[in-house]
N, C-alpha and C positions, 0 to 999 in steps of 0.2 A: 671413224668409231667413237668419237668423244663427244659427249653431252656438251652443248652450249646453252647458253643462258637467254631467256625470251622474255620479252617484257609486252605485257597485253597492252593495247593501244585503245581498243573499245571492243564491247560485248554487247551484242544484241539477243535478248531472249527470244523464246519461241511465241509468236503470236498467231493463232488460227492455223493456216497452212503454211506460214512461211517456217523455213528451216532457221537452224540456230546458225549465227555469224559469230565467230570469234577472229578478230583482226591483232594482229600481233607485229612486233617488231624483233628481229633477231639478229645477231653478230654472228658474222661469218667472217673468214679470212679476207673477203673483199670489201668488208665494211659493213655500214647498215644496209639494211633491205626490210621491204615490206613483205606481208603475205596474211592470208586469211584462210580460217577454215570454214567449210560449209557442210552442216550435217543435216541428213533429211528427218522427216518426221519420226520414222522408225529407229533412227541412229543406226542402221545398218550398213550406210553407205557413207563414205568421207570424199569429198572433193577437196583438193588442195590446190589454191591460187596464190601464186608469188611470183616476184619479178626475179629474172635471171635463172640459173641453173638450179634443178632441183637439190635440195638440201636433207641430209638424212636427219638432222635433228627436228626438222619440220615434221617429218612423216613420223618420227618418235612422238612428237609431242601431239600429233592427231590421234594415236592410239590411246594415249592416256585421257585426252579429253573426251574421246567417245567411251572410254570406260567410266568416268564421271558422268556422262549424260545418260548412260543406261541405268545407273544407279538413281539420278534424278526422275528417270521417266517412271521406273518401277515405284520409287516412292509417290509420286503424283498418282499413277494407277491405283495403288493402295488407297490413298487418301478419297480419291472417285468413288472406288467400291464402297468405302464406310460410308461416305456421304449417300449413296444410293441406298445402302441398306437402310439409314436411319431415315431416310425421306419414305422408303417403302414400309417401313414398321410405323411410322408416323401417319402416312395414308391410311393403313390398314387399320391401326387401333387407334390412334389420336394421340395416344400418350404410351409410356413404356409399361404403364398401370403397377408401379412398383410402390410398396408402402415404405414407411421408415425401417420396418423389421427386413426387409429384402436388402435395404441399403447395409445395414448393420451387419447382417450376415454375409453379406459381400465383401466385406472388409477381410484383409488378410490377418488382421490383429484382433479379430472377433473374440471376445473372452464370456465366460458363462454370465458375469456379472452384467456385461450390456444385455444379454439376452433376456435376464430376470428382470431388469429394469423396465423392459418393454411389457413383457407379458405378466407382471405383477399383479395380483388382484382381480384375476379375470378367471379363474378356475371352472365357473359355470359354461362359458362361451366365449371364445376369442376368433372373431371372423379374419382377423388379419394373419392369423397363424395358417390359414387354409386358403387365403387369396391367391390366385396365379397372375403373374405379369404378362406382357404381351408375348413373351415366349412360352408360356404355360407353366412357368416355373413358380412353386411356392418358395417361402424364405426357407424353408427346409433343403429343397433342391440347391439352393444358393450355399447355405451351411455345408451341406455333403460334399459340394464340389470343392472346398477349401483343402488345399493340402494340410493348412494348420488346423483344421479343426480337430478337437479334442473330444474325449467322451464326457467330459464335465459341460462343454457347450451344448453337445447333442442331450445330454440328460435334462439341462436346466430349459430347453426347447421342448423336450417331452412332458417333463414334470409341471410347466407352466400352462400347459392347456388341458381342456378335459379329454376324458378316455375317447369318447367319439370324434372329437377333434383331431386326436392323435392319429387315430386310424384313418380318418380321411386325409390327413397330411401325407402320411407314408405311402397311401395307395394312389395319391395323386400322379398324373404322368404329364410330362410336358409335351412340346410340339413334335420332340423325336419319339415321344412313347415310354421316355426314362422316368422311373420313379426316383425318390432320394436315396433308395437302397441301391439302385444301378450305379449312381454317381458316388456313393460311398465306397463301393466295391471296387471302382475304378480310378479314384483319385485320392483316396485319405493315405495319408503319409506315416500316421501313428500306428505302426504294424502291432506294437506292444498291446495297445487297447482296442485294435480294430475288432476282435472277437467280442468285445464287451459292447462295441458300439452296434455291431450288427445284430447282437441279441436285443438291444434296446429298441432298434426298429422294428425287429421282427415280433417282439412280444407285443407290440401295438396291432401289427397285422401279419400274419403269417402269409395272407393272401399276396403281398408284396413279391414273395419270393419266388412265386410262380408267374409274374407279371412280366410280360414280352415287351420289348420295344421294338422299332420299326424293322429292326433286322432279326425280329423274333428272338433276341438273345434276353434271357433271365440275368439277374444279378451274377448267378453262379458262372456264368460263360465269363464274365469280367473279372470275377473273383480269382478263377484257376489260370488265367494266363498271367498273373501277377507274379513277378520274379522272387517276391517275398511271401508268398503263400504259404500258410502252414494247416495242418489237419485241424487246429483248433478253430480258424476261420471258417474252413468247410463245415465242420460240426455246428458251429453256430448257426449258421445259413438253412443246414436241411434236416436239422434234428427234429424239428416241429413241421417240417414239410418235405418228407424225401422224395415225393412225386417231382420235384422241383428238376431233380436230377436227371429225368427222362427226356425233358423238353429239348427239341431240336430247332436249330435256327433255320434261316431259309435256305440254307445250303444241306440240310439234314445233320448237321453236327450237334452232338450234345457236348456237356461241359467234359465229359470223358474224352472225347474227340480231342478236344482242344487240349487238355490236360496232358495226354500221351504225345501229343506233337510239339510240346514245350521243352525248352532246354533244363528247366528246373524240376522236370519229374522225378519223383522218388516213390518207393513202395508205400511208406507211410500214407502220402498224398492218396494214392491209389486205394488204400485200406480205408480212408476216410470217405470216400465217393463208393466202394464197393467193400461192405464190412463182410467178413469171415462168415461162410453159412452157417444157418443155426444161431445167429445173433439174435436174442430175443427183442424184437421190436414189431411195429405195425408192418405186415405185409414186406418187411425189409428184402428178404429173400427174392420174391417176386417182382420188387422193383428192381434190385440189382441185377437180376437176370435179363428183364427188359432192356436196362442200360446197357449191359455188356454185348447184348446181342443187337442193338441198334446199328443201322446202316445209313449212310449218307447219300446224298444223290448220286455219287461215284459207285456206290455198292461198298464202300469200305467200313469195316469196323474198327472199334479199338485196337483189336489184334494188328489189323493192318498198320494203323499209325505207328504202334509201339514196336513192331518188327521192322518197318523200315525207317527209325529213327537214324539220323547220322552219328556215326561213330564219335566225331568229336563233341557230340553234346553230352556224352558220358564220360568224359575224361578231363580231369582239371588240370592246372598249369604244371603241376609235376608230374602228370602222367598215370595218376592214380584214378581207378574206375569209379565214379561216382552213383552208378546205379547198377545192380544186379538184373540184366536185362532178362533172365530165365525167371527169377522170381517174380517179376514185373508181368511177365506173359503169363505166369502160373495165377496170379493174384486175380488177373481177368478170365482166364480161361476156364477156371473152376466154376465159373457163373454161366458159361456159354452153353447153348445146345448143340447138337450136330451140325444144324444149318447153319449156325454162325460160325462154325469153326471151318466149314467147306465154303463160305460164302465168297464169291469171287467180285472182285472190282470191274467196273465198266470202263473200258478206254476208248477213247477217239481212235477212228479208223482214218489216218492221215490228216487231210484238212477238211473232211467233211464232218458233219456232226453226227453220224451214226457212229453207235457204240455196240461192242461186243463184248462178251465175258471173259475174261482174263484171269490174273492170278489170284491165288489165295493168301492167306497169311503165310501159311508153310512156304509157298514159293519165295515169300519176300525174306524168310529167315533163311532159309537155305541159299540165297543169293548174297547174304552179308559175307564179308571176308571172314569176319570174327565168329562164324557159326560154331557152335559148340553142341556136344550131345544133350548137355542140360536144357539148351533151349528149344531142341526139335523136341525132347521127352515132355517139355513143359506144354508143348503144341497137340502132342499126340497122345 
């Protein structure tokens, strides 16, 4: 049961189909001896060759070397995948097609002065501001992906190009269908100025707020799942384009579905998506009703999602409630019609793909161990 020192005598790396071979000398009670470890191509099996009786320290050393070999194999596999990706991209495009502006906007320490220096004196037209690289990204895509991007850098970019180029840059989609607004809502770390950054992009093109990517998600879908989302961020995105709230992704879920399933749900966030009835705005009541009644592919409405929330989602570390569930249900239910309130989700029958109608939101509410009279009344 004791560890014994071993000295590596020779080491043969892997070539083609040959296994790894590590030959070593170890000290035992009987004196010097020699041994070898052979690892197969997948590093899943170890064969131990040694002279004399089996020694525990040799077997332990085998496991250590096996772990190291796995790490090396994963590293080589990752390098091979990156090499294949670069070769495929080069074969398809011949180049990355990035401009100097792309490279500057990719820097984690990008500053407004850098962007201004490249865009200075070209207010009439600046083609490099709208050029897309081999992945379909403009320089604005790269800038909005940076966690360190600030409002000043984005404003410098938008102010340094013409109005038409700014609209084209904001509306451009990369190979996955994402616009710069998608990336900004998903990656920005400047929560204090994020509403201003969103407003700067939406001001150039309100159409970008309704653009969907390959998963049919709008920027709002990515914004509401951020743990640090605020009503001001949502208002900046939907104030000029409230129809963006009703768009459903590939599984039929709206931004309201995603928000009600999130741990950071609050009533003010719900009110920012579903303003109180009678609020003066363009068809806002009609849009809110459509949003509250939307069903996903499983037949679930936002009421289903909020009524089946995990109890620990709404309790902080001190045991205090962070969400008034009844008030959240009431905020949604006041926009729902009878069909939405009585909507039943579709559940799978065993292992088959056949489905049947099942529970309503009221079923989910009454199934909760913390159900209250206020919660039931909010639904009824």
